N, C-alpha and C positions, 0 to 999 in steps of 0.2 A: 778422449777421455773423458776432457772439461764436456762437450757436447754430453755424453753418455750421462755426468753428474747433474746437467742443467736440465736434459728429456726427465729424468726419474725427479727431481723436484719440482717438476710440472706436473708430470704424473700423478704425484705426491695432493698436489694443490687441486688437480682436478677431482683426485679421489674426495677430497677434503668438502669440495665447491658439491659436488656428486650428492656426498652426505648432507649437508645444510640443503638441496633443493630437495630431496627426499622430505626430510623432516619439513619442511615449506610446507609442501605436497601434501601430509599429511595434515598439517595445522586446517592448512585452507580446507580440505573436505571434510573434517569434523567438523570446522568455523559452519562450511554448508550443509552438511546435515543437519545442524543442530537450526538452521535457520530454515530449513527446508520443515522443517517437524514443528517451527513455529509458525508458519505459515498454514500448513496443515491444518494445526490448530485453530489457527484464525477463521480459517475456508470453513471446518467446520464448526465453529459457535457462528460464524455468517450464518451459514444452512438452515444450521438450529433456529435459530432467532427472525429469520425469513419465516419459516416456516410455522411457527409459534405466530407471529405477527397476521401471516396469512391466516391462520384460521381463527385464531381465539378474540385478535383486535377487531375492537370497533371500528366500524368505517371511518376512515379520516376525512373532517370536515375542514377546509383550509378558506372556506369563505367567508368574507362575511357576513351574507346573507344567509340567517338561522332557518329559514323556512324552506333551501332548499334541500332539497334531497339528498343524500349520503353518497348512492349511486351516483349521480348526476357531476358532484364535487368528482366523487375518484375517478370516472370517467373524463372530467375536465380537467384533472392534472394530468392525468395518464396521456389522453391527447394532445394536451400542450408540451409536456415532456417528450413524448414519441417526435413530435414536429418540428421541434427546435433538436433535432438529432445532427450532429455537426456542426452546430452553431450556439451550443452550451460555450459557457463561459469557462477559462480554465480556475481550477480550484486557488491558485498561486498566482500573483500577480506575473513574474519574474521567474522564469523556467525554461527546462528542456527537458524533452521524453530522454529517461536514460535506460528504460525499459518498455518491450513492446506487449503486448496481450497475445495471450498465445504461447506455445514451445520456441524455444530458442537455443542456439549450442550458447554454453557458458564462455564468457572472453576470455578468460585465461584457461582452464580443465577442456581443450578441445572435445574428449572424448564424455562430458558428463553434459547432458539436455536439461536443460528448465524450460518447468510452465507457470507462465504469469498469467493470473485469473484479472488483472487489470492493467493498469498505465503506472510506472517507475519516473517520478520528475523531480530531477535535480532543482533546488534554487539555493535562494541566499541564506544563512544563517538568521535565526529570529524572524523570517516571512510567517504571514500570517495563512492558514488555508481556510478557504470561503465554498459557501453551498454554491453546488453547481444551479440550484433550482430551489422552489419553494417545494415544504414538504415538512414533516414529522420525523424528531428524533425517535428511531426504534429504540436503540440502545449505544450505549458508551461499551466501551471493555480495555482492560488491563493487559496486559503481559512484557515482563522486562525486554522479552528477544524485537516485540513490534507496538510498544509503549500503548499511547492509547490509540481508541478506533471507535471510531463515531459511522454510526451506521442512520441512514436516513431516506425514508418510503417518499416515494413521488408517486403517489397511485398507486397502484401495480408495479411500479420500477422502484428501485434501489440501490443508491450510491454508496460508498465506504471507504473513509479518509482512515489510515494507520498512518504509523509512525509520528504519533502529535505529542508533543512532551505536556504539552498543555490542553483541557478543553474549555469552551466557553460556552455550550449546551449541555441538558440535561435530557434525560429519556424524557420522552413526553412533549418535550416544547415544539411548537410549531415555528417554523423558518424560513424564510424569503432569502431567494435569487440573492450571491454574494455578500450574506450574512455570516461576519467570522464564528467560525466553527473552534477554531484551535492556534495553537502555535508550531507550526512542524519542529520534529526534533533535530537535534543537530548532532551524531555520533562522532566523540570528542576522540575515538581511538583511528578512524578512517577519516576524518575533517570531513563529513559527509552530511550534506540537509538536503531528504531525500523521500 
């Protein structure tokens, strides 16, 4: 009889725990859905900005030689960016990759697949984000979900730095390699700087 009572209490505790876990799963799915929508919105805005910049913007001249042809400067910048593939500096001084490019399984919800159009790099609180390569700031965006984002054009290539708490550059600024772009945002709820 004592074991039956103990078993009943354990079953009730399991039922309570099961309900808590279901609530947590619903919360995580809801949060993931909101984040996914924000990322899709950021991607949409980035694509729109890149399309507009490529169609409307005058060629970027970052060369101090004012007599140089704009086409030569874009080709030089693009060529140099492409040649440095795999050798570009990190956008932060200290960090580890926490999210790889492409499709991958969610770390907690095993039946959910995530698509990442970039790299996620975890770093220290207060870390500075820096430009990977010289270029021109095409735009800055803000959303409560991904905070500030900066889009930099490197000839025919673009880099995007998102989840910034504050930004040190403005649209149209010419920037140099390793120039400070902003400060990485720290999520106080999750204690995460990424």
